[in-house]
N, C-alpha and C positions, 0 to 999 in steps of 0.2 A: 505493500500499499504505500510506504514512503516514498518508494522511488518513482511509482506513478504521479505521486502529488507532485514531488520536487520537478519530475519532467513536464507535467502539466504548467507548473507555476514559471519553470525556466521560458517554456514556449510564449505564453502570455505575455512574459515580461519582455522578450524579445520582438513581438508585435510593435511594441510603443515606440521602438526605432523608426516606425513609420511617420511617428507625430514629430519629428524633428523639424524644425523650421518654424512652424507655425506655433508651435509649443516649445516652452523651455522643460528641461528633465523634472523640477518641482510640479510642473502643471500635468503631467502625463496621467495622473490618477483622476483627473477630471473626465476623461474618456475611458480609460481602461477599466476601472472599477464599476462604473454603469454598464459598460457592453458586457463585463464579465457576468453581471447580475443577470442581465437581458439574456444572454446565451444560455446559462444555466436554467432559468426559467422556461426558455423554449425548450429544453431537451426534456424538463420534469413534466411540462404539460403534454408532451407529443402524444402518450399512450392515449389519454381521455379528449384530444383535441377534437375530433371530428363529432362524437359525444355533446360536446359543449358548442360547437358550430350548429348543430342540428337543432338542439335544443334554444339556442339563442334566435334563431332563425323562426322558430315556433313562437315564442312568447314575444318577438317584436311585431310580427305579422298580428297580433293581437292587441298590439298597442300598449301591452304592459309596462310598467316601468319600476324600478327598483328590483331589479333581478337578480343584482351581484350575489345575493345570499343562495339562490336557487344554483346559479351556475358554478360558485364558490364549491358548492356541495357536490356538483357532478365532476369538477375537475378531481381527479384523483391519481394517486401515484401508483408504481408498479402492484402493491400489496391492496389495492383497494380502498386505500384512507384518504378521504376528502383533504386537499391541500389548502384551503381555506383563500385560494385566491384563482383567477382564470385569466384567458384571452380570447376575445371572441372574433378576433382579426382573422382574416383568411390567410394572412401573410405568417412566414415563418422565415428563419434565416436563408435558407436555401432559395426562397421565392425572392428574397431582398437581394440575393446575390446574382438573380436571373435578370434583373432590370437595372443595368447601372445608371440609366438616363433619369430615372424617377427616385433613386435611392434614399434621398433626403426626405421626400414628400412621404414616401412608403414607410421608412423606418419611424417617422413620427405618428403616422397613422397605426402602426404596429403596435407603439407604446400606448395610444389612446385607446387600444382594444383591451387594455389590462382593467381589472377589476380596480374599484376606487381605492383600495389599500394599496397597491402596487403604485397606481398613478401618483399618489400623493409622496411615495418616496421618490418617483424620478421628479416631480416637482421640485423637491428640496435639493436634488442633484443639479436642478437647473440644465438639464441636458439638451434641451431644444435649442439654448444657445450654442453648445458645443455642436450640435448636429449642423448648424449654419455655419460655423466657422470651418469645419472639416470639408464641408460641401465647397466652401469659397477656395480653399486650398486644394483641392483635388484629391483629399486624403480620405473622405468617407468610404467610398467603395473600396478602396483597397483593405481598409482596417476591417470593414464588415465581412468583406471575404476570407480574411485570415480566420477571424472568429467563426465563420460557417464551418471552416474546416476541424475544428475543434469538437470532438466528440466527448461532451458532458452528460450525455444520457445516464440515468442512476443504475443502469444495469454495468456501466463500464465505470462510473465514477461514484461511489455512495456518498450520503451525508456528510460522513465522517471526513472522509477524503476531501470532498469540496470544499469543507470549513478550513481543513488546514491548508487548501490551495488558496482560498479568499484571505485567510489571515498573512499568509507568507506575502501576498501581494499587498495587502494594506502596510505591511512592516514595512517592506521595500519602499512603497512611495512615501510612507511617513519619514521613513531615514532619508530620503533623498530630498523631501520638501523641507525638513525640519532643519537644513542647513543654514536656511534664510527666514524660514517660517516663524511667527510669532507664537504660536500655540505649543505646548508642550507635550510632545509625544513621548511616553515613557518607553525607554529602552526595555527590550524582551526580556535581559537577565535581572532589572530591578522588579519588574513585575513576577519573574520567577520566584524572585526572594520574598517579596510581599505575601504571594499565595503560600509559600513555604510557612513562613512565620503565622500566619493565618490558620491554615489547615492543618498542618504537622500534628498540633498537640490535640486533634480530634482524630487522629487516623482510625482508632479502635471503633469510633463512632461511625465513621464516613463508609468505612468498610462492610459494614453490616448490609445484609440482604434486606431490599425492599428500602433503603434509606431515601427520603425525600430531601432535597436542600434548597434553599433560595438564597440567592446570591444579588446583591445590589451595588450599581456603581452610579452614584448621582451626578459625576462627571465623567460620563463613560467615553466621551470623544467617539473614535470608530470602533470601541466595543473590546479592546485588546486585552484589559484586564479580565473582565467577564469571561474571554475565550480561555485565557490561560488558566482561570480557576476551574472552568468546564474541564479541561485537559487534564489538569491534576486528578481530580475526581474520578475522570473515566478511567485514567491510568491506574488508579487504585481500586476502583470498583466499577466495571462494565455496566453492573445491573443498576447503578443508582440513577433515581431520577432527578435532573438539575433543572432548576427553574430560575433565569436569570432576568434580572429587571436594569434597565439603563435610561438615564436621562441626560441629555446635554443640549447646549443653547444653540449650537452652531449646527444650521441646517444641513450642510454637506457631511459633516461627520454624525449626524444623526441618520442619515440616509444611507450611509455605510453599513452602521451598526444594524439599523433595521433589515438591510439587505443580508446580513450575516446571519441572522436569526432566520429568516426565509429560507434561505440557502441550507441551513443545517436541518430544518423542518421542525422548528422548535414552537409549536403552537402556543404553549403555555406560557411562553415568556414574551416581554414586552420592552420595547424601548419607545420613549417618549421625547418629544421636543419641546423644550421652555427652560425658562430660568429658573435653576434649582432653588435659590434663595427667595423668590417672590412667588413662585407659581410651581408648587409642588404637585408634579403628576399623579404621585402616590401618596397621596394626602390621608388616605385612609388605611394605609398598610404601616403597622408597627409591629413586624414579626418576622423581619428577615434574620435568617441564621447567620448570614455573613455579610459584610459591606466594606469594599475597598475603593481608593480613589487616588487621584491626582489632580487636586485642584490646581487651578491657575495661582503661579507665585506672585504674591504681591498684588492680589486684584484689587481694584478700585470698585468699593460698592457704593460709590456717591449715588448713582442712579437708583439705586434700591432702598436707601436710606428713608426716603421720605416716606415710602410704604412701611417699611420693616418698623419705623417709628409710632406708627399708629397701632400697632399690634400691643397687646397686653404682655406679651413675651414672646420670644424668640424660641419657636420649637420646644417650649417648656421650660427653657432657661429664663429666668428673670432677673439677673445681674447684668452688669454693664457689657456693653458690646465692643469689640475691638475698634482700633482707629479708623478712620474713612479710607486710607490708603491702603489697607490690607485685610481683606476680608477671609483669608485663609480658614480662621479658627471657626467661621460661620458655617462652613461645610462640615467641619468635624461635629459642631453643636447638630447640624441637620442629621448626620450619620447615627449619632447617639439617640436622636428622637425616634428613629426607627429600630431601635432595640427591643426584642420581645422582653417581656418580664421574665426573671429568673428566680427559680427556689430549685435547690438542691433536691434531687431525686424525683421531681415532678417532670414528666415528658410534657405536658401542657405548658409548662414555663420554661423554656430551654436556655433562656438567655441569647446572647449574641456575641460576635466579635467583628473588629473591625481593623483593617489596616490602611494607613494613609500616607502620602508623601508630602513632606513640607520642607520648605528651605529653613535656614536658622531661625527666622523672626519669630516663630510662634513660642520657640524654647525660652526666650528672654526678654522681647520686646515688651516694653511698658514696665514700671515701677509698681509697688504696691499701691492697690486701688485702681488701677487702670482697668480697662476691659480685658487685656490680654492676659494679665495677672490672675485677675478675678476668674477667667474661662479655666486657666490651669488649677487653680484653687479648687472650682468647683467639681472639676474632674478627678484631681488627685485625693481630696477629702472623700469622695464618693469610692475611692479606691478602685477606680477604673482604668489607670493607666499601666499597663502591664510591663511594655519594653520600648525601647527607641535604640534605633539602629542608626550610627551615622555612617553615611555613605562617601566614598571617594568624591572628590572632585573632578570636574571636567566628565561628569558621567551623562549628562544630557545634551542633546543636538543644539539646542539654542542658549544654553547658559552653562558657564564653568564653575558656577556657585556651589558649595556643598549643600548636601540635601540630606534629609533624615526619613526614616520610616519610624511612625507612631503604629504601635499595636495597644489598642483600646478594646475592653470588654467589660461587660457587667457578671461574669461568670468567671473570674479567676480561679485557677486550680488552688486546692488547700495551702500549698508550699507557697503559693506567690501572694498569698492575702497579707495586705500591708506592705508591699515590697513592690520596688519597681527596678526593672534591670535595665542598664546602659551597656550597649555593644558599640566598640569603635571599630570600623571596618575601613576607616579613612585611607589606610596603609595596604590594602588586600588586593589592589586592582592590578590589571595587566595592561600595558602600553597596547594600544592599538597599531597595526602596522600602517593603516591610513585613517587619518582623522575624518569625521563627519561633523562638519561644521564645527561646533565647540566641544563633539564629544571626541574624546582622545584617549579615554580609559573604558575598561569593561571588567565585571566581575565574571572570572571562569566558573566552571564547573564546580573544582574543588572549592574555592573560595565561597561559593552559594552552600555547599554542603558543610564547611566549617562553620559559618555563622549560624546555619540552620541548628547544628549540633550544640553550638555554644548558647544558643536561646534555650534550646530544650533542657540543657544541663542546669543552667542557672547556678554557674558557681562563681566565684570572684577568682580573676585572674589578670594577666597584662591587659587584655582588651575586654574584658567583661567585668562588671562591677553591679553589685545588689546591694541596693539602699533601702532605708524605710522610707515612706511615704513623705514623713514630717523632716526628713534631711534636706528636702527642696524648698521648705518653708520658712519663711523668715518675719520678722517684725521689722518695720521701718520707722526709725524713730528720728526727730530733728535735733540735733545737736547744736547748742546755742553758745555764744561765748560773748562777754560784756563789752559793750562799746566803752573806749576809752578816749576822753576828749581833753585836749591842752587849750586853754583859754589864754588870748592875747590881743590886745587892742593894737593894730599897727594901722599905719597910714592908709595902705591900700583896702583894709578891710573897713575903716572908717568912712571912705569914700562911697564904697560899696553900699553900707548900710544906709547912709545919709542919701544917698540916689533914691533909695526906695522908700525911707521914713525920715524925711526932712524936718518934720515937726519935732522930732525928738532930738534935735541937735544940743540944746542946753543939758538935756538929761544925760546924754552920752559924754558929754564933757565932765558932768558930775561923777559918773561912773569912773572915767579915766582918772580924774582927779584922787579918787579914792582908792582905785586898784592899779595904778600906774601902767606902763606899757611892758613890763616884763611876763614871760609866759609863766601861766600857772597850771601846774599838772594835776590840779583837783578841780573839775568843773562844778562839783557838788558845793564846796565852799565857796568858788567863784559866783556861783549863781545866788546862794544865799546872800552875798555881799550885795549884787547887783540889786536884788529885790529890796535890801534894807534901803540901798541909795535911792531907789525909787519912791518907797514909802516915807523916806525923810526930805523929798524935794520940796522947795518953797511952793507957796500955791500959785506964784507966777510963772513956775515953769511947768511945762506939760508933761505928763507921765505916761504909762500905758493906757492905751483906750482900754473901753469895757467891751465884753463879750468877743465876738469872733474877730473884731478887728484887733484887738488886745492880745488874742490868741496868736493871730499871725504876726503881730510886731514881735512876739517873743521868739516865735519861729524863726524868724528873721534875723534876729538877733544872735541867734545860737549859731545858726548857719553861717553868719558872716565872722563871727569871731573865735570860733574852735576849729580846731581840725584834729582829726585821730593821730593818737600819738600811744605806740604800745607800751611807753613808759607812765602813762597817765593813770590815775586812779579809775575805776571802775565808776560809770555812770549809774546813779540810783535812780531806777524807776517808781519803787514804790514802797511804802514801808506796813506791813502788817501787824494790826494790833493784837492779833490772836492768831494761834496755831491754825492754818487754814485746813489741814488734812489730818486725820489719824494715822498712826502707823500703819495700822492694817490696810488702810485705805490707799497707801501710795502706790504698792504696785500688786493689785489683788492677783492671786493664784499664781504667784512668782516665787521661787525659793530664793528668801534674802540672805546675805550672809549673816550668821550668828552673832558676829563679833562686830557688827557695825552699828554705833551709836546713833540714836533718833536725830541727833542734830547733824550727824554727816551724812544721814539717810537724806535730809531735807536738802542739803547742798546739791545731791543730784538732780534735784529739780529748781535748783538757782534760788533756793530760800536760806538766807544766811543769818544765824542767830547774832543780835547786836548785843547781846550781855544784858539787856534789859528786859527779858521776856518776850522780846518783838524780833520779828523777821524782816530783812531787807531783800528786795528783789531787784537786781540790776537790769537796765535797758539793754537788749542784745544788739550786737553789732550786725546789720544786715550782711554786710560783706564777708563775715566769718560765720555765716549760718552753713550747717553741712548737714549731712545724714548718714546715719549707720542702718546696716542692714543685720539684725542679730538673729542667728540661727533660732529656730522654734524650741529646740530642745536646750537653749541655755536661758537662764534667768537675765533680765534686760540689767539689772543693779549689777550682778555679777559682771556680765561682759563689759559694763560701762567702766566699772572700776578697773578691769585687767586691760582693756583693749583704748580706751580713751582718756582717763584721768590722767595716767602716767604721761601721757604726752602732751595735754595741754590743760592743766591742773584748774583752770579758772573756768571749764565747761560744763555744762548742765544739760538736761533733758528738756526739752520743751513740753510742758504739761499738757498742752492742747493735742499733742500727737498720741499721747496715752489715752485721749478720751474719745478718739475717732473710729473705736470699734466698741461694740457692746459690753464686752468683757473688760473694757478699761485698759488695756495692756499694747495698746499700739496698731497701728494698720499691718494686717497681715497680707503677705505677698509669698507668690511662688515662682520660682524659675530654674532652669536646667541649664548648667554651664559644662559642657563638655569639656571644653579646653581646661579647666579647672579641675575636672576630676581625672583626666587621663594625663595631666602635664606631667612630664618627666625632666628633671633638671638636669641639664648638660653643663658641667663646669668648663669655664674658659681654658682654652690652652695655655700652658705656660708661656710666660713672655720669651723666653729664650728661644722657643720653637718658632713663635711668630717673627722675631727677629732674624732668625736664621732664614726661614721662608723668603722674608722681603730682600735679605742680602742675595739669596739666589736669583731672584726675580731681576733686582738691579745689575747682578753680573750678566746676566742673558741680554737685557736691554742693551748694555753696554758693548757685549761682542756683535748684537745685532747693527748697532750704529758704525761700529768699525768695518763690518761689511759694506755698508753704504757708503762710507765717506774713503776707504780706501781704494 
């Protein structure tokens, strides 16, 4: 069978050479794929052609309309099974070949003779335009004649072999087109790895007699992932019933995928055309066994946002959504919404598994509280993230960036519960002899097998690490440091202030007489003195205005006569008359150092005892504001004392950041950093080795120069 399949695929591929000239190689699939579909349908319909034509004539003579259902039931395969489509044209490929002068008109009439479901597919192919183009370039008859010589009758080429032929052609044309195309065609070996990760853990179930499997790809393109998943199951269990469902927004891709299903005779499967994010064509189906997809990388969902914002939730998820310029995680949320409910041991609640390809952005984009982080948190805290595999760069045809396979499920195996496995396959590539666009590397079969085994073993090694779910979570706190201002009246500052507040000339002179023009490193004392001067001003000298204007004058005064100085005293913002918080409320649900005094604990929150039963709070310096991500497994106070306080002794934790969550212990985020996990320190070479190497290079340069000058 494989030899026959390869021979057929090679022959059809060779016919594409006739298109050279009016078409560029990436455009060949616009003609070759629709004609392959037509030729297969022509051969499949041949046994019942006369029966259909006779019945069509009878029905039309009686003026009956809507006769597709009747004729679809009459069109049968060799086993007498209705095909679900028909053609009532008197033409076939041999008759088309017999009339060269009218080949274009006859081919269009032949296509219009199909049932409505087939005509819709060819409308998406936009094949009428290609017929006109081929006819204008005198290529149409040559191509059709070549296809008429291909025997695709089911007696010679069964559905499985025909499906392999079509898949091979799709792959070849996509590989050619993706040298320049914008869409991401997923390389075959990446799909194979995704299918392995998805299905291998369920081998025992999938090899049982009578098993029925449902698979969905919500961004199916031309259907490559669905086909590969079917092939895996067929190779392990020929008796399994596999139903596939796909959706894509690209009309031509949809037409190819829908044709593939018809060619394979899969009547219980469906491919739909539409935007998955806003127009779910399988809206009532939430029971798929497996889902897999390669959503567009960094897809902008601005066009869909207006509609999605009107919904009470997105596919059952009620949290924040990702940024407008990358909707990749929306596809994953959509896939999770299709999960069947799970209950161990209950066949009616079997659960689901999904594999999806992303670039690096969904792993770490967005800080705590962002849409991306909240989605990661939602998935991980529901214990649905099973594993992530980092693929080599330069694996895809139109991008060289790194990519990752996520495995997500609501039915983790017992030994995986509460765990996440990371696999680093970035260095397991084999260089390609000839690059295809940006694709310069591939995973050979040995690499695929190794990664699959590593996933199944779930062990810690150089390229595989197993973590607790909480290892990827953190609390994000804001770290503040005091504003330190130096006060000084200079000629430049005077001029700047009086240009804005000329009415305060006499008052400013009084302040200068009192404080002088030397720099003062304690703004708090300086400001107290300024306020006293203003209070003691004679009645004939105008002081601070009242209300908003006075507040503005004071702000301008400080802006003009102060500069930040690290040597200055901290600026006091508030005086707390009573203790604002009880010890137990400072860090709820956090383990606190037992030897930490209460006053020391207060200083972590920027509250400093003044020795008089009160607390001082300093004004923070906006320029020194920073943030810390504290692992969920660590206490905030302990982490701060170990990682922050030794390096910036005057820092404190912004209390507002501790109140941003219901539990009162900071904003929670999740991110997955492969580089940090798998980083291996490489010590620099000794200096004497580097010096020796540089000396050798210099010597070679001098020798080359002598050859030129002598």
